[in-house]
N, C-alpha and C positions, 0 to 999 in steps of 0.2 A: 570565515567569520560567521556566515549564515548558519552553517552546521552547528557552530558553538552556541549561537543564540537559540537554535532549536532545542539543544540538549538542556540548556539552562531553563528555558520555558517549560520543557517537559518535566524537569526536576521540580519546578514550582508546583505543578499539578500533583506530582507523585508524593510530595511532602505531606499532602493532606490524606494520604492512604486511599486515594480514589482508585477505581479500576477502569481500564480502557483496553480495547482490543482492536486490532486491525487484521482483516482477512482479505486477501486478494486471491481470487479464483480465476484460473485460466481454463475456460471450458471449450473443448473441441468436440463438436457434434459429429455423429456418423455421417451427416450430410456434407461435412467439410467446412461448416461455418464456425468461426473462431470468435469467442467473446471474452473480454476481460471484465470482471466484476470486482469492484473495490468497495469494501464495507469498513466503516470505522464507527465504533460504538462506545458508550460511556455509561457508568452507573449514575444514579441521581446525584451523588455527592460530587462527582466530577463535573456534571452539568452545572451544578451550583457554583463551582469554582470558576468555570468558564463564563457563566453569565453573571447577572446582578442579583441582589437580594430579592427583588420583586419578580424575577423571571421564573416562569414555569419551565420544566424540561422541554415542552413543546416550543416555547419562545426561543430557547437557546438553539435547538435544532433548526428552527426556521432561520435564525440569524446565521448559523453556520452554513446552511444551504445557500444563502445569498452570496457567500464568499467563494463558492465552488463553481467555476465557470467551465463546463466541459469543452467549450469552444477554445479554451486556452490550454487544454491538456497537450502532452507531447504529440498525440494524434488527435487532431481537432474533432470534436463530436458536437457539432452545432445543434443537432436535433435531440440531444440527450438532456434530460432534466434529473437532478439529484432527487432521490425519494427517501422518505423517512421510514424506519422500520423498528420493530421491537423484537428482542430475542432474550427470553428469560427476564432477568432484572436489568438488562442493558437496553438502551435506546440509541439509535444511531442514524447514519446517512449512508445510502448506497448509490454508487454511480456505475451504470452498466453501459459498456461500449461494445456493440456487436459488429460483426462483419469485417474483422481485421485480417490483413494479410500477414505472413510471417515476419516481415520487416517491421510492420507497425506494432506487432506484439512485442518484439524486441525493444523497440523505441519506447513503448508504453511502460514496460516493466523496468527499464534500466536508465531512463533519462534523469537528468538533474542530480539530486542528492539521494537517489534510491539506494537502498542497502544492497540491491541486486545489481550485478554487472555481467557483461559478456553473455547476454542471452542469445541463444540460437534456437530456432524452431525450423525443422526441415523434414523432407520426405526422402528416404533413401531405400530404393528397392522394396516398396510396399512396407516400409518400416517408418513409423513416425518417431522422430528423435527430438527431445527437448533437453537443452543443456544450459547451465549458467552457474554462477557462484556468487558469494557475497563479497562486497568490497571490504578493504581494510578500514577499520575505525581507529583513529589515532589514540595513543595512550592518554593524551590530554583530555580528549572528548570523553573517554571511558571513565577516567578518574573523576572528572567533574560530575558526571552523572551518578556514579555509584556512591560518591561521598555524600550526596544529598538525599539518597533514597533511604527511607526508614524500613529496614528489613529486606526481605527477599523481593527483588524486582519482579521475579516471575509470578508472584502473587498479585501484582498490581497491573502488569502490562503483558498482553499477548500479541505477538506479531507472527503471522503464519502466511505461507503461500500454499495454495491448493491447485492441483492440476487434475482435470477430468478429461479422459481421452477415450476414443472408441477402440475396439479391438482388444487383443490380449496383451497385457503388459509383460514383457519378457525380462526386463531389467529396470531397476530403479534404486534411488538412494533416499527415498522418503522416510520420514520418522514413523509414519503410521499410514494405514489405509482406513479411510472412514467407511461408515456403514453404507453410504451411497456409492461407494466405489472410487471416490476421489482420493488422490495421494496428497499427503500433507507434510510440509517441512516447517520446522520451527526456525525462525530467523533471528529471534532475540539473542541467542548465544553469540551471534556475530557482533552484536553491539556490546554485550556485557562481558564476554569472555575472549573476544578476539578470535573466535572460532571461524574457520573457513567452511561455510556450509555449501556443499556441492549440491546443486539441483540437477539431477540427471534422470531421465526416463526414456525408455524405448518400448514401443508397442507395435505389434504386427497388425496392420490394417488390411481391409479388403483390397484386392487388386484394382487398380484404377482410381483409388482414393485421391482426391484433390482438394486443396483449399479453395473455397468459393466465397463470393461476396453475398450480400443479403438477397440478391436476385438469383442466386444459384449459379452464377457465371464464374468459371475458374479464373483465378488471377493469372495475368500474363507473367512470363518469366524472361528477364529478371524483374524484380520489384523495384520501383523507384524509391529511393530514400525520401521519407517525408521531411519537411522542414521542421526544425525544433528550436531555432534560435530565439523565438519570441515567447517560449514557454515560461510562465511564471514559476519562480523557483519553489514557492510553497505548494503549488499544485503538483509539481513533479514528484514530490516525496510523499504525497498523501497515501498511496497504496501500501506503504511499508512502515506503518506504526507510529509515525511522529505526527499524526493528524491532531491529536489532542494538544500537543505542544504548539503546533502552527496556529490552530484555531484560537487557543488561549492567548498567544502572543499578539495576534492581529487584533482581536477584540479588545484586549487590554489597552493597546496603543490607541485604537480609534475611539473607544468610549471614555478612556481616562478614568475608569471607575476604580481600578486597583493599581497601586504602585508595583513596579517590578521588584522582585526580592533583592535584598542587599547581599551581594555575594562578593567576597574578597577578590580583587583583581578584575572586576567587571563593573563598568560604569555605563548605565543605559543612557542613550541620547535623550535630550530633553526635547 
């Protein structure tokens, strides 16, 4: 039911022809430090829908930041604060979580309602291997979303995963290689077309390469699974493109400024 609410709320935003994008970057430094960076950004029209008539874009982003608690993420990040940024005509919020071990990366990328599942990050004979795929989106979810979108959804929403690795990449399934050397996958087709997007990358690294924490200390093996039972559902899906929907839904409910859209077959709780 929560996933359905997300898609309905996202549709309400998209009906106004706003633009939003979600970028999640997995950065693996040559030193062995692993960082997950999640960005979600909106144009001014989208920020106007999310906020109130008197709110500036800065007001809206400040309000959204207050709802993002990194200590409640799948891998708790108590010392991390969301930061605001601008890129072109978009403004957004960035959450950076450094010093993760491979198990924490998998948990961070695939917890809750994430569009990504079965993530694995490992080292095999001086080869760094990243693997994952997208989850199945039900026909009902997809039909609800596409029926409410005016025109091409790809013109309104961008959902991508980027991976930056050391060493020479010998195999990958990325859609493109960016100017800075990062590999990028489009995840939106998994939502709109039911496409199974395979995330696979293999890179040759220096002999002796290890994953290390922020102090440069190698992680022990095996890695203990982090607890994830208390993760807030709306935080778990932030990295994968439904941030606009979640934020809009939460703020509408709390502020009572705008009614939910009247959609056949859906009655919002009072």
